[in-house]
N, C-alpha and C positions, 0 to 999 in steps of 0.2 A: 504493499500499498504504499510506504515513503517514497518507493522507488516513481512510483507512478508520481507520485503528487510532485515529485522532484522534477520528474521530466516533463511534467503540463507547466510546472514552472519555469523551466527553461524553457520551452515553447513557448509560452505568451510572452519572456522578455524576448527572444530573438523576433519574433513575429511587431513586437513594439519597434523596436530597433530597426526593421525594413520599413514598417511605415512610416516612420521618420523620414527614411530616405526618400520616401514619393512625394514628398510635400515639395521637392523642384519640378519643377516640369522641365522633358528632354527635349531639346533642338532636334526638329525633325527637318532633315534636308532631303530625304529622299521618298517620296512620296508611292505609295504601292498601286494606286489608283486614283482618277479624278474625286475631287471633292476633299480630298484631303489637303490639310494646311503644311506648306513647309516655308521654312525659313531660310531668308539671306540677308544679311545684314540684320537690320532692324523691320525689317517688314518681312510679311507673312504672306506668304502667294496662295493662291488656290483654283486650279483649275474647274471652272464651272462645268463645261462639257466641250467635247470636241467633235466634229462630223466633217462627211462631205458635201460642199455646196453646189449648188444645181443653178449655175448660171441663167437658166431660162425660168426659173421660180423667180415671179417680183422680188421678193423680198431675200433672198440670195444675191439678186442681181445688184440692190441698191448695197451690199454689206460689200462689195466689190468694184463699188465704183472709186475710180481714182486711182485705179490701176495704171502704170504707165502703158500708154496702146500697144506699144513694141512688145509688151509684156504678156498683152491682158488675153490673148489668143492661146487656146489648149490646142495642145499635137493630141493626135489618136488617141497616144499612150498615156497621156495627162489628166490628173485633177485636181480641182481647187480643194482645198482644204484646210478648216477653219478652228481654231481654239479658243475661245472665251476663258479671258483670264482676270481675278481681281487681285488687288493688293492691299494689305492693312497694317497703318504704322498702330502700335500700343507704346510706342516710346516715347520718351518726354522731349524728343527733339522732329524736326522736320525731315524726313528721308528721301532720297529720291530711287521711283521705280528702276528696275533693272533694262538694262538697254540691249540685251545681247539673250537671242532666244534662238534656240533650232530645235529639229527634229529627228531625233536617231532611230535608226532602224538595226534588228540584230545584226545585221552584219555590218554595221558602224558608219553607214552611209551616211550624211549628215544635210539637212536643208534647214535655210535660212529663208524667213517671214519676206514675204514679197515689200517692196516700198510703196506705198500709198501715198498720194497726194492730203494735207494737209484737209482740205475742204471734209473726207469722211470722217466723222466726228466719232464713227464708231470703232475706230481703229486704235488698238494698244500703241502707246508712245511714251516715250520717258517721259516721266513728269516727277516734280515734289508732291508728296502726300504728308499732312499737316501730321502734327504731333497727337498724343494724346486721344487714339481711336480713329484716327484719318485713314480715309478711304481711297483708293484710284478702282476705276473710273467714280469721279464725285456722284456722290449720291443725287443731284440734281441733272443729272449729264443724262443724254440721250442713251448712252452704252449701259448705264446703271438702271435706266427704269425697260429695257427691253426683259422676255421674261428670261433670258440669260445671264442677265444680272452684271455680265461682262463686259471687257473690253476685247475685241476679238484681234487676234493674228493670222494672218492670210497666208497659208500656203499654197507654190504649185508643187504637187510631185506625180512623181509617175505612177499610174495605176499598176505596176507591178509592187510596189514598194509596200501595198496591203497585204500582200502574200511573206512579208518578213517584219509581223509584229512581234510585242508588242512594241509600238513605239513609244517611245522616250521623249517629253520638251524638256531640254535643257534649258534652266534660267540662269542669266550671268549679269553681271554688274563691272562696267568698267573702272568704278569706282571700289571694286572688290575685289581687286585684282588675285588669282587661285583657289575664290570661294566659287562655288553652284550650288543647285538645287534643280531637283529634277522629279516630274511626276511622270507616272505611265500611263497613257493615255487609254480610255476603254473606245476602242475601235472594234 
């Protein structure tokens, strides 16, 4: 009986010690799927969704507005692909969003987002995010008020890349050399 009581006391002490270790939140820089928050610097990023875009669809054609005309046509083996992203700042100072994104397939092939004119207000752009709960896109912006609630990164991908899933979105910032975060896309 004494041994059992002693063992239970030791177990309780060990669990109390472990519980105290759990008070600090871990910094997550790799998201196993969309909707997981990943941290880069002072900002947390969340991929809202990703999907293929259809230029014949009225809504999707608005998303694709402002792409350089020399780049705006798709080849027989190409597709448009969108990734909607939000950023949150819980620090006590203004922070800039990431400015480098790429999709990487399982072969290691990398694809960068298209350059889109400033007139397209739905596209993710490097921007300051206010301190203490600030978010990007701004809650009063068009991008934040769409059902996707994020700003879009637009990629032109070769269709066969979908055979080399899972695709990963890598997030980097020139302000934070050597640091990166990534999210596995639900394609």
